[in-house]
N, C-alpha and C positions, 0 to 999 in steps of 0.2 A: 264295559263301563267301569272296570276295576280301577283304572287310572284315576278317574274323577273322584271315586269314593276315597281313595288313598290320599289324594291331594286335599280333599275336603277335611280329612282327619288332621292332616298336617297343619292346615290353616286354622284349626279350632284352638280351644284353650290349651290342649296338650302341648302346643308349641312352646309355651312358657315353661312347662315341665321339662321338655327336651333341653331347653337352654339352661335350666337350673342344673341338670345332670351332666351337662357337657363339660369336659375338662377345660375347653377354651370357648366361651360363649361367642367371642368375636368370630372365630372360625366357623362355629355352628351357624350363626346368622348368615354368613356368606355362603355356606353350603346350602342352606335352605333356599337362598336366592337362586343358586345354580340348579338345584333340584326342580324348582318351579319353572325355570326357563327350559330345562330339559323336558319336563312333562308337558309344557305348553307346546313345544315343538312336536312332541309325539301326538298330542291331541289335535294339533293343527293338521298333521298328516292324516289322522283319522277323519277329520272333518272334510278334507279334500277328497278322500275316498268315498265318503258318504254323499258328497255333492256330485261326484261322478256317477254313483249308482242312481242318484235322483234323476240326473239327465238321461241316463239309459232308460229308466222307468218311464220318463216323460215321452221319449221317442217311441217306446213300445206301445204306450197308451195311444199316442197320436196315430201310430200305424194301425192299431186295432180299430180305432174310430174310422179311419179312411177306408179300411177293408170292409167294415160293416156298411158304410155309405156306398161303397162301390158295388157290393152285392145287391143292395136295395135298388140302386140305379139300374142294374142288369135285370132285376125282377120286373121293374116298371117297363123296361124296354120290351121284355118278353110278353108282358101282358098287352102292351100296345100292338105287338105283332100278332096277338091272338094265340100265342103259344103258352098255354097254362102250365103244361108240364115243365117247360124250361123256367117259367117264373117260379114254380114251387122249388125247383132245384136250386135256383139262385137264392131264394129265401132261406132254404135250409143252411146254406153257407153263411147267410147273414146272421142266422140265429147263433151259429158257432162264433162268428165274429163278435156278436153282441156279448157273448159270454166272455170272450177275450177282453172286450172293452171293460166289463165289470171287474174282472180279475186284475187287469193292469191298473185300473183306477184305484182299487183297494191297495195294491202293492205300492203305487205311487204315493198314496196318502200316508201309508205306514212309513215309507222311506223319507218322505218330506218331514213328517213329525220327528222322526229320529234325527234327521239332519238339523232341524231347528233346535232340538234339545242339545245336540253336541255343540252347535254354534253358540247357544246361550251359555253353556258350560265353559267353552273356550273364552268367551268374553268375560265371564265371571273370574276365571283364572287370571286373565290379563289384568283385570282390575285389582285382584289380590296381589299380583306381582308388583303393580305400581305402588300399592299401599305398602308392601313389604320393603320396596326400595326406598320409599320416603321415610320409613321408620328405621331403616338399617343404620344410618349415621347416628340417630338418636340412641338406639340400643347399644351400639358400639361405644358411644361416649359414656353411657351409663355403666357399661361393663368396665371401662377403663377407670371411671371414677370409683366404682366399687372396689376394684383392685387396689387403688391408691389408698382408699380409706381402710381397707383391710391391713395393708402394710403398715400404715400409721398406727392402727390399733394394736397390731402385734408388737411394734417397736415400743409403743408407750406401755403396753401391758408387760413387756419383758424388762422394763427399766425399773430397778429397785432403787428408789430415791434414798432410802436410809443407807443402803450399801454404798451408793455413790458418795454420800456425805461422809461416811466413815473413811472411805479412801481419801477423800479430800483432807479430812482432819489428820490422818496418818501422814500424808504428804507434808502438811504444815508442820507437824511435830518433827519430821525428819529434817526439814529446812531449818527449824529452830535449833536442832542439835548441831547441824552443820555450822550455823552462825555462832553457837556457843563454843564449839571446837576451834573455829577460826579466831575468836576473841581470846581463848585460852592460849593458843599458840602465839598470838601477838604479844600477850602478856609475858609468856615465857621468854620470847625473843627479846623483849624489853629488859627483863631481869638479867638475862645473859649479858646484854649490852652494858648494864650498870655494873655488873660483876667485873666485866672486862675493864671498865674505867677504874674501879677500885684496885684491881690487880696492877694496872699500869701505874697508878699513883704510888702504890706500895713499892713497886719495882724502882720507880724514879727516886723514891726516898732512900732505898738501899744503895742505888748508884751514887747519890749525893753523899751518903755516909761514907762509902768506900772512897769517894773522891776526897772528902775531908780527911779521912784517915791517911790516905796515900800522901796528900799534901803535907800533913803534919809530920809524917815520917820523913819525908824528903827535907822539910825545913829543919827537922831535928838533926838529921845527918849533916846537913850543910853547916849548922851551928857548931856541931861537934868538930867538923873539919877545920872550921875557922879558928876555933879555940886551940886546937892542936897546933896550928901553924903559928899562932902568936907565941905560944910557949917556946917553940923552937927559936 
């Protein structure tokens, strides 16, 4: 009967404690179902053996009853024939047969009670298995939900809002520095462009001055040559 007491313990409140201690409650729930199915198969085999013993006890009892009735019939026949000694001998065998009837009756009652007990336990185990199967999907769903909530809680708890905001502010400051640098380079580039314009203007003025100087010199030389030709 150890099988049934063990299964009874598994099916009681400590099943929740087993699930709580399990690394993977989903696997544990499935394993409980498998264990129940295995034990039901084992107990069903035990029930089959008990029923076989019951049938044997029934046949033995029936045989004892027939034997006792047979010896009583022989005793009557002997008395009818006037053979008292033979009647007593037949009755002596009947007394032994009656004792067998009583003993086999007691054995049959004991085995019958045991068989009925095992049958009731098997039926109870099957009912528990059906209940466990119906609750299996719910327990697995609850386990998965608990895992999800735990992950979310860990994620939320590990998030430092102040630190995240500080990082955001530092990133904004960095972008502002980049924008300022870009504006400064643009301004410098514009200044260089203006400086180039001034340099070009100054250079053009120098070129014009040189042109005027060169033209004046050439005119002066031409005037001098003309004057010299007139004198001659």
